[in-house]
C-alpha positions as CSV (number, residue, x, y, z in Angstrom):
1,T,-65.0,192.3,32.5
2,G,-63.7,189.2,30.7
3,E,-62.1,191.4,27.9
4,V,-58.6,190.5,26.6
5,A,-56.0,193.2,26.5
6,V,-52.3,193.7,25.9
7,V,-50.2,195.8,28.3
8,I,-48.7,198.7,26.4
9,S,-47.0,200.5,29.3
10,E,-46.4,199.9,33.0
11,S,-47.0,202.2,36.0
12,R,-43.9,202.6,38.1
13,T,-45.9,203.1,41.2
14,R,-48.7,200.6,40.7
15,R,-47.5,197.6,38.6
16,L,-51.0,196.0,38.5
17,R,-52.5,199.2,37.0
18,P,-50.8,199.5,33.6
19,K,-52.0,201.1,30.4
20,V,-53.6,198.4,28.2
21,M,-55.0,198.0,24.7
22,I,-58.3,196.1,24.8
23,L,-58.4,193.8,21.7
24,L,-61.2,191.3,22.4
25,N,-64.7,191.7,23.9
26,A,-65.8,189.7,26.9
27,D,-67.1,186.9,24.6
28,K,-63.6,186.8,23.1
29,S,-64.8,188.2,19.7
30,E,-62.5,190.7,18.0
31,R,-63.3,194.3,18.5
32,E,-63.8,196.5,15.4
33,D,-61.5,199.1,17.1
34,F,-59.3,198.8,20.1
35,I,-59.6,200.8,23.3
36,I,-56.7,202.2,25.3
37,C,-57.4,202.1,29.0
38,N,-55.1,203.6,31.6
39,M,-55.9,201.4,34.6
40,L,-54.2,203.8,36.9
41,N,-56.8,206.4,36.2
42,E,-59.7,204.3,35.1
43,T,-60.7,201.9,38.0
44,H,-64.2,201.0,36.9
45,S,-65.9,200.2,33.6
46,K,-68.9,202.2,32.4
47,D,-71.3,199.7,34.1
48,G,-69.5,200.1,37.4
49,T,-67.5,196.9,37.3
50,V,-64.1,197.2,39.0
51,L,-61.3,196.9,36.4
52,N,-58.6,194.4,37.5
53,I,-56.1,192.1,35.7
54,K,-57.3,188.6,36.4
55,Y,-54.3,186.7,35.0
56,A,-51.6,186.8,32.4
57,L,-52.1,184.8,29.3
58,P,-49.3,183.0,27.4
59,Q,-48.0,184.6,24.2
60,G,-50.2,183.6,21.3
61,S,-53.4,183.1,23.3
62,F,-56.6,183.8,21.2
63,N,-54.2,184.1,18.2
64,I,-53.0,187.5,19.5
65,Q,-49.3,188.1,18.5
66,A,-47.7,191.2,20.1
67,D,-45.6,191.7,17.0
68,D,-48.8,192.5,15.1
69,Y,-49.4,195.5,17.3
70,F,-45.9,196.8,18.2
71,L,-42.9,197.5,16.2
């Protein structure tokens, strides 16, 4: 979908289907509120797009710091 998310937990059986917190919209603008998506259970977006992790981003991409979201 082009959205940017942070992995918050992994699936032991399907490593590419983690639980993620979506922080940025597809246009890379900051969301007003974040969405938690369990990719193991949610395989498609509301418009029918298949949800997949396209690639991992380096720490600090889009000014996202994991420490700001996790203790």
